TORFI-993740 format. One record per residue (C-alpha): residue number from 1; residue in one letter; chain; x, z negated, y. Coordinates in nm, 4 decimals. Layout:
# TORFI-993740
NUM, A, A, X, Z, Y
...
# end
This chain:
# TORFI-993740
1, M, A, -6.6899, 1.3093, -0.9672
2, S, A, -6.5181, 1.6343, -1.0835
3, R, A, -6.2109, 1.6747, -0.8664
4, S, A, -6.0679, 1.5499, -0.5413
5, W, A, -5.8101, 1.6458, -0.2916
6, P, A, -5.6320, 1.4571, 0.0006
7, G, A, -5.7883, 1.4880, 0.3390
8, V, A, -5.6042, 1.5265, 0.6642
9, A, A, -5.6251, 1.1512, 0.7404
10, A, A, -5.5514, 0.8395, 0.5183
11, G, A, -5.8676, 0.7299, 0.3339
12, R, A, -6.0406, 1.0631, 0.3734
13, Y, A, -6.0754, 1.3030, 0.0811
14, V, A, -6.2201, 1.6364, -0.0103
15, L, A, -6.4492, 1.5906, -0.3235
16, E, A, -6.6160, 1.8154, -0.5717
17, V, A, -6.8940, 1.6300, -0.7604
18, Q, A, -7.1396, 1.6947, -1.0364
19, S, A, -7.4863, 1.5523, -0.9909
20, P, A, -7.7733, 1.4968, -1.2405
21, G, A, -8.0332, 1.7692, -1.2123
22, H, A, -7.8018, 1.9708, -0.9876
23, P, A, -7.6423, 2.2751, -1.1732
24, G, A, -7.2813, 2.3465, -1.1137
25, V, A, -7.0711, 2.1407, -0.8689
26, R, A, -7.1245, 2.0239, -0.5015
27, G, A, -6.8515, 2.0091, -0.2416
28, G, A, -6.8151, 1.7421, 0.0214
29, F, A, -6.6050, 1.4859, 0.1983
30, F, A, -6.5444, 1.1139, 0.1529
31, R, A, -6.5259, 0.9543, 0.4919
32, E, A, -6.5602, 0.5953, 0.6099
33, G, A, -6.6593, 0.4917, 0.2630
34, R, A, -6.9323, 0.7357, 0.1951
35, F, A, -6.9857, 1.0806, 0.0435
36, V, A, -7.0947, 1.3580, 0.2819
37, P, A, -7.2128, 1.6613, 0.0901
38, V, A, -7.1381, 2.0194, 0.1933
39, D, A, -7.3734, 2.2583, 0.0146
40, A, A, -7.4117, 2.6297, 0.0411
41, D, A, -7.4393, 2.6059, 0.4209
42, D, A, -7.0609, 2.5345, 0.4457
43, S, A, -6.9756, 2.6178, 0.8044
44, K, A, -6.6286, 2.7369, 0.7247
45, L, A, -6.7524, 2.9558, 0.4379
46, P, A, -7.0382, 3.1462, 0.5878
47, A, A, -7.0636, 3.3863, 0.2980
48, L, A, -7.1461, 3.1104, 0.0592
49, A, A, -7.5053, 3.0676, 0.1832
50, Y, A, -7.5930, 3.4241, 0.0850
51, E, A, -7.3681, 3.4461, -0.2359
52, S, A, -7.4975, 3.1153, -0.3725
53, S, A, -7.8331, 3.2718, -0.4568
54, K, A, -7.6540, 3.4989, -0.7070
55, G, A, -7.5271, 3.2424, -0.9459
56, E, A, -7.3941, 2.8804, -1.0220
57, T, A, -7.1230, 2.7200, -0.8159
58, V, A, -6.8404, 2.6354, -1.0377
59, V, A, -6.5778, 2.5516, -0.7827
60, H, A, -6.6288, 2.4242, -0.4167
61, R, A, -6.3445, 2.3018, -0.2223
62, A, A, -6.5332, 2.2255, 0.0913
63, H, A, -6.4343, 2.4374, 0.3928
64, K, A, -6.1717, 2.6247, 0.2000
65, R, A, -6.3056, 2.8255, -0.0913
66, A, A, -6.5797, 2.8434, -0.3585
67, V, A, -6.6361, 3.0249, -0.6851
68, L, A, -6.9637, 3.1248, -0.8330
69, R, A, -7.0432, 3.2400, -1.1877
70, A, A, -7.3022, 3.5141, -1.1691
71, G, A, -7.3782, 3.6828, -1.5047
72, N, A, -7.0694, 3.8726, -1.6117
73, T, A, -6.8856, 3.8262, -1.2814
74, Y, A, -6.7161, 3.5627, -1.0800
75, I, A, -6.7588, 3.5684, -0.7013
76, K, A, -6.4768, 3.4033, -0.4889
77, V, A, -6.5748, 3.3062, -0.1443
78, F, A, -6.3092, 3.2581, 0.1235
79, R, A, -6.3015, 3.1743, 0.4899
80, P, A, -6.3702, 3.4821, 0.6984
81, D, A, -6.0877, 3.7351, 0.6776
82, Q, A, -5.8860, 3.5306, 0.4297
83, S, A, -5.9624, 3.7255, 0.1165
84, E, A, -5.7200, 3.9943, 0.2068
85, A, A, -5.4116, 3.8251, 0.0574
86, A, A, -5.5960, 3.7502, -0.2669
87, I, A, -5.7168, 4.1100, -0.2900
88, I, A, -5.3757, 4.2537, -0.2394
89, N, A, -5.2210, 4.0243, -0.4803
90, H, A, -5.4730, 4.0920, -0.7484
91, V, A, -5.4064, 4.4643, -0.7165
92, L, A, -5.0310, 4.4379, -0.7083
93, A, A, -5.0049, 4.1741, -0.9724
94, T, A, -5.2302, 4.3421, -1.2265
95, A, A, -5.0879, 4.6902, -1.1918
96, P, A, -4.8211, 4.6363, -1.4600
97, L, A, -5.0737, 4.4621, -1.6930
98, A, A, -5.3023, 4.7639, -1.7260
99, G, A, -5.2998, 4.8812, -2.0849
100, G, A, -5.0634, 4.6024, -2.1771
101, R, A, -5.0928, 4.2829, -2.3905
102, F, A, -5.3102, 4.0882, -2.1459
103, R, A, -5.6721, 4.1322, -2.0622
104, T, A, -5.7317, 4.0753, -1.6875
105, P, A, -6.0377, 4.0601, -1.4728
106, L, A, -6.1554, 4.3840, -1.3163
107, M, A, -6.2140, 4.3673, -0.9417
108, T, A, -6.5647, 4.5154, -0.8729
109, A, A, -6.6123, 4.4378, -0.5112
110, A, A, -6.4000, 4.3209, -0.2133
111, R, A, -6.4935, 4.2080, 0.1391
112, P, A, -6.3229, 4.0210, 0.4110
113, D, A, -6.4555, 3.6921, 0.2683
114, V, A, -6.5557, 3.7741, -0.0831
115, L, A, -6.3821, 3.8975, -0.3891
116, V, A, -6.5879, 3.9799, -0.7065
117, L, A, -6.4172, 3.9851, -1.0478
118, G, A, -6.5445, 4.0796, -1.3909
119, R, A, -6.5587, 3.8087, -1.6531
120, V, A, -6.2872, 3.8021, -1.9270
121, A, A, -6.4070, 3.7033, -2.2721
122, G, A, -6.2622, 3.3961, -2.4367
123, R, A, -6.1991, 3.0202, -2.3900
124, P, A, -5.8988, 2.8684, -2.1965
125, Y, A, -5.6017, 2.7652, -2.4126
126, Y, A, -5.6637, 2.4148, -2.2516
127, E, A, -6.0002, 2.3920, -2.4252
128, L, A, -5.8827, 2.5512, -2.7551
129, G, A, -5.5832, 2.3093, -2.7673
130, H, A, -5.8056, 2.0020, -2.8238
131, D, A, -6.0709, 2.1859, -3.0400
132, H, A, -5.9804, 2.0876, -3.3980
133, A, A, -6.3224, 2.1478, -3.5332
134, T, A, -6.3037, 2.5355, -3.5045
135, V, A, -5.9380, 2.6073, -3.4220
136, P, A, -5.7047, 2.5266, -3.7040
137, D, A, -5.3283, 2.4664, -3.6256
138, E, A, -5.2444, 2.8020, -3.7850
139, F, A, -5.4589, 2.9844, -3.5422
140, F, A, -5.3318, 2.7795, -3.2518
141, A, A, -4.9808, 2.8866, -3.3489
142, R, A, -5.0830, 3.2571, -3.3617
143, M, A, -5.2331, 3.2162, -3.0139
144, W, A, -4.9157, 3.0897, -2.8612
145, A, A, -4.7090, 3.3537, -3.0404
146, D, A, -4.9319, 3.6207, -2.9063
147, W, A, -4.9081, 3.4764, -2.5578
148, S, A, -4.5195, 3.4438, -2.5739
149, L, A, -4.4939, 3.8071, -2.6784
150, A, A, -4.7330, 3.9309, -2.4173
151, W, A, -4.5644, 3.7329, -2.1460
152, T, A, -4.2203, 3.8500, -2.2014
153, E, A, -4.3288, 4.2188, -2.2329
154, T, A, -4.5281, 4.1874, -1.9134
155, V, A, -4.2476, 4.0393, -1.7128
156, A, A, -4.0072, 4.3100, -1.8368
157, R, A, -4.2567, 4.5852, -1.7683
158, A, A, -4.3322, 4.4588, -1.4247
159, G, A, -3.9513, 4.4697, -1.3452
160, S, A, -3.9211, 4.8397, -1.4520
161, S, A, -3.8839, 5.1289, -1.2061
162, D, A, -4.2548, 5.2332, -1.2599
163, F, A, -4.3641, 4.9047, -1.0825
164, R, A, -4.0791, 4.8345, -0.8500
165, A, A, -4.2849, 4.9188, -0.5464
166, S, A, -4.5646, 4.6814, -0.6467
167, L, A, -4.3218, 4.4059, -0.7210
168, E, A, -4.1433, 4.4262, -0.3956
169, Q, A, -4.4624, 4.3884, -0.2066
170, L, A, -4.5529, 4.0634, -0.3628
171, P, A, -4.4729, 3.7430, -0.1550
172, L, A, -4.1468, 3.5656, -0.2331
173, H, A, -4.1539, 3.2271, -0.3988
174, D, A, -3.7921, 3.1205, -0.4289
175, A, A, -3.6499, 2.7660, -0.4587
176, D, A, -3.7055, 2.7057, -0.0899
177, E, A, -4.0610, 2.7995, -0.1099
178, E, A, -4.0981, 2.5788, -0.4161
179, L, A, -3.9675, 2.2938, -0.2130
180, V, A, -4.2164, 2.3595, 0.0656
181, K, A, -4.5026, 2.3364, -0.1781
182, L, A, -4.3635, 2.0295, -0.3335
183, R, A, -4.3047, 1.8587, -0.0029
184, R, A, -4.6751, 1.9266, 0.0995
185, W, A, -4.7875, 1.7179, -0.1944
186, I, A, -4.5324, 1.4524, -0.1438
187, D, A, -4.6483, 1.4213, 0.2221
188, H, A, -5.0084, 1.3965, 0.1099
189, W, A, -4.9098, 1.1031, -0.1317
190, L, A, -4.7107, 0.9272, 0.1291
191, L, A, -4.9870, 0.9522, 0.3934
192, H, A, -5.2595, 0.8109, 0.1699
193, S, A, -5.0516, 0.5412, 0.0112
194, E, A, -4.9107, 0.3945, 0.3294
195, G, A, -4.9821, 0.0296, 0.3653
196, I, A, -5.1021, -0.0189, 0.0144
197, S, A, -4.8733, -0.2807, -0.1428
198, E, A, -4.9433, -0.1690, -0.5059
199, A, A, -4.7940, 0.1721, -0.4106
200, E, A, -4.4771, 0.0555, -0.2590
201, Q, A, -4.2625, 0.0903, -0.5759
202, G, A, -4.4169, 0.4288, -0.6429
203, R, A, -4.3262, 0.5361, -0.2845
204, A, A, -3.9653, 0.4413, -0.3361
205, A, A, -3.9534, 0.6124, -0.6741
206, L, A, -4.1085, 0.9230, -0.5221
207, L, A, -3.8638, 0.9643, -0.2395
208, A, A, -3.5646, 0.9000, -0.4755
209, H, A, -3.6866, 1.1505, -0.7255
210, A, A, -3.7639, 1.4095, -0.4558
211, N, A, -3.4026, 1.4062, -0.3479
212, D, A, -3.2878, 1.4685, -0.7057
213, V, A, -3.5398, 1.7544, -0.7406
214, T, A, -3.4338, 1.9064, -0.4062
215, A, A, -3.0621, 1.8904, -0.5101
216, A, A, -3.1321, 2.0582, -0.8548
217, L, A, -3.3526, 2.3372, -0.7101
218, L, A, -3.0890, 2.4226, -0.4497
219, A, A, -2.7863, 2.3856, -0.6694
220, G, A, -2.8180, 2.7306, -0.8010
221, P, A, -2.7205, 2.9995, -0.8659
222, P, A, -3.0742, 3.1160, -0.9071
223, D, A, -3.1827, 3.3459, -1.1874
224, P, A, -3.3001, 3.6989, -1.0931
225, L, A, -3.6341, 3.7283, -0.9116
226, G, A, -3.9206, 3.9085, -1.0965
227, W, A, -4.2855, 3.9356, -1.1429
228, A, A, -4.4576, 3.5919, -1.1539
229, H, A, -4.8150, 3.4631, -1.1912
230, G, A, -4.7371, 3.1786, -0.9440
231, D, A, -4.9860, 2.9212, -1.0827
232, L, A, -4.9497, 2.9605, -1.4720
233, H, A, -5.1080, 2.6855, -1.6794
234, D, A, -5.3218, 2.6560, -1.9848
235, K, A, -5.6464, 2.7016, -1.8006
236, Q, A, -5.5462, 3.0453, -1.6804
237, I, A, -5.4858, 3.1787, -2.0346
238, L, A, -5.7790, 3.2773, -2.2588
239, G, A, -5.8050, 3.3162, -2.6247
240, T, A, -6.0753, 3.4622, -2.8478
241, D, A, -6.1824, 3.3955, -3.2061
242, D, A, -5.9627, 3.6669, -3.3463
243, A, A, -5.6540, 3.5815, -3.1479
244, G, A, -5.4843, 3.9076, -3.0503
245, T, A, -5.4738, 4.0116, -2.6926
246, P, A, -5.4961, 3.7021, -2.4650
247, G, A, -5.6696, 3.6963, -2.1348
248, L, A, -5.4903, 3.6016, -1.7948
249, L, A, -5.6795, 3.4865, -1.4845
250, D, A, -5.6336, 3.4229, -1.1157
251, F, A, -5.3621, 3.6200, -0.9378
252, D, A, -5.4128, 3.4676, -0.6024
253, E, A, -5.0675, 3.3118, -0.6102
254, A, A, -4.8862, 3.6092, -0.7724
255, C, A, -4.5279, 3.6448, -0.6362
256, R, A, -4.1610, 3.7396, -0.6917
257, A, A, -3.9875, 3.4338, -0.8343
258, E, A, -3.7470, 3.3274, -1.1050
259, A, A, -3.9025, 3.3346, -1.4433
260, A, A, -3.8526, 2.9573, -1.4712
261, L, A, -4.1196, 2.9037, -1.2003
262, D, A, -4.4035, 3.0017, -1.4249
263, L, A, -4.2653, 2.8928, -1.7598
264, A, A, -4.1649, 2.5484, -1.6352
265, N, A, -4.4999, 2.4979, -1.4740
266, L, A, -4.6895, 2.5913, -1.7891
267, D, A, -4.4656, 2.3620, -1.9980
268, V, A, -4.5186, 2.0689, -1.7762
269, H, A, -4.8899, 2.1175, -1.7904
270, L, A, -4.8601, 2.1071, -2.1688
271, E, A, -4.6562, 1.7759, -2.1256
272, L, A, -4.9411, 1.6532, -1.9157
273, R, A, -5.2078, 1.7400, -2.1815
274, R, A, -5.0058, 1.5588, -2.4480
275, R, A, -4.9916, 1.2452, -2.2203
276, Q, A, -5.3648, 1.2771, -2.1501
277, N, A, -5.4157, 1.2885, -2.5374
278, L, A, -5.5638, 1.6336, -2.5082
279, L, A, -5.2944, 1.7834, -2.7259
280, S, A, -5.1764, 1.6384, -3.0561
281, G, A, -4.7976, 1.5987, -3.1072
282, Q, A, -4.8020, 1.8944, -3.3477
283, R, A, -4.9936, 2.1305, -3.1030
284, F, A, -4.7753, 2.0286, -2.8189
285, A, A, -4.4750, 2.1228, -3.0279
286, I, A, -4.6340, 2.4658, -3.1174
287, A, A, -4.7148, 2.5467, -2.7563
288, H, A, -4.3767, 2.4255, -2.6216
289, A, A, -4.1980, 2.6430, -2.8818
290, G, A, -4.3907, 2.9453, -2.7508
291, V, A, -4.2817, 2.8689, -2.3885
292, V, A, -3.9151, 2.8090, -2.4956
293, S, A, -3.9198, 3.1413, -2.6988
294, A, A, -4.0369, 3.3351, -2.3960
295, A, A, -3.7714, 3.1571, -2.1707
296, S, A, -3.5087, 3.2540, -2.4173
297, R, A, -3.6146, 3.6216, -2.4369
298, L, A, -3.6226, 3.6403, -2.0558
299, H, A, -3.2675, 3.4711, -2.0374
300, V, A, -3.3928, 3.1851, -1.8258
301, S, A, -3.1063, 2.9495, -1.7414
302, P, A, -3.1766, 2.6022, -1.8873
303, D, A, -3.0641, 2.4437, -1.5669
304, R, A, -3.3232, 2.6497, -1.3694
305, F, A, -3.5968, 2.5730, -1.6236
306, E, A, -3.5325, 2.2051, -1.5840
307, A, A, -3.5036, 2.2240, -1.2051
308, Y, A, -3.8485, 2.3839, -1.1771
309, A, A, -3.9885, 2.1525, -1.4420
310, A, A, -3.8769, 1.8474, -1.2475
311, S, A, -4.0442, 1.9885, -0.9400
312, A, A, -4.3635, 2.0613, -1.1266
313, R, A, -4.3708, 1.7103, -1.2773
314, L, A, -4.3371, 1.5510, -0.9408
315, R, A, -4.5939, 1.7811, -0.7757
316, L, A, -4.8456, 1.7163, -1.0640
317, A, A, -4.7927, 1.3326, -1.0373
318, C, A, -4.8820, 1.3453, -0.6701
319, M, A, -5.1801, 1.5784, -0.7373
320, Y, A, -5.3218, 1.3770, -1.0216
321, S, A, -5.3000, 1.0496, -0.8227
322, F, A, -5.6058, 1.2013, -0.6305
323, R, A, -5.7873, 1.3020, -0.9492
324, P, A, -6.0135, 1.0584, -1.1308
325, P, A, -5.9595, 0.9052, -1.3856
326, W, A, -5.5918, 0.9574, -1.3696
327, G, A, -5.4981, 0.7938, -1.0350
328, S, A, -5.3526, 0.4679, -1.1513
329, W, A, -5.1685, 0.6346, -1.4371
330, A, A, -5.0216, 0.8949, -1.1941
331, V, A, -4.8762, 0.6141, -0.9804
332, R, A, -4.7208, 0.4507, -1.2908
333, Y, A, -4.5905, 0.7953, -1.3875
334, L, A, -4.4277, 0.8402, -1.0534
335, M, A, -4.2450, 0.5118, -1.0934
336, S, A, -4.1356, 0.6109, -1.4492
337, L, A, -3.9806, 0.9445, -1.3553
338, G, A, -3.6609, 0.7872, -1.2202
339, R, A, -3.6283, 0.5864, -1.5485
340, G, A, -3.6499, 0.9081, -1.7611
341, Q, A, -3.9422, 0.7581, -1.9656
342, P, A, -4.2622, 0.9262, -1.8250
343, E, A, -4.5704, 0.7089, -1.8514
344, Q, A, -4.8246, 0.7916, -2.1236
345, A, A, -5.1888, 0.8169, -2.0074
346, E, A, -5.4225, 0.5522, -2.1514
347, T, A, -5.7338, 0.7578, -2.1884
348, G, A, -5.8267, 1.1011, -2.3122
349, T, A, -6.1412, 1.1387, -2.1099
# end
């Protein structure tokens, strides 16, 4: 199994699997104890049947979206008439990045249910982080220094008068919206854990911690709103062999938000990689320092950073409870949040 998401009913899940002899991934559902595959004939993604002949499916969240790798392009397939928001966000969010310190994908085609983007060279920082064979620590440190500088310059540039009109058209993601997103994952977890005795302690810890996170996010005052990626983590940032200009991907969730939204989300993903044993202690410290440096230059309030970080930890704990092989660890992690000693993962697979 590659990834899984909660379904609309307890015991039902959306799956993405890898099968021997089958290139790429396959989408499907887990219902009544069996896997029901949904291939290119996905009824909710009618464009996928045609587009799938052009390349390899690398993402397929059944009935919702798919991504294909086709030569030097990536093809995103949406439900009919649902690509418009992603197209608009891409145009608005990448406007201040043109000619700047990030390389971003060029949009080469757009239709009501399809978005085609050029490929950006490089490997994700996620992958580079646990590559000790070809990526020395000194190079890893330069990567994060390059990213930190690029990030702060981008946020500042996007807030200038030249890009004010673009910024104001991006959707708002304030503390209230963050809580909506968090509550969605909490509700998923509560639905699928109901009646499971082993999860009772986790359910109690989850609800208690959710109240604390809500109070912190709403305590304010908020930091100023600005340009935000909206889903920043180490798989969205690309590095090349000569460091320098990093790549930045996937602007579907671009928005106006406090700078803490992106920076805390990225930092919590780095914490997660450390707990998954995918980042050494030294490399975590290097990457974390890059995030902290960016937060300092952007004058992020420490209280706002920690409020968004607490939300991200809770959201990822819920999310990873549905992701093999991390499910049992995520439940223990949920229980540990209230004790202030987050659970370390036991495997690095």
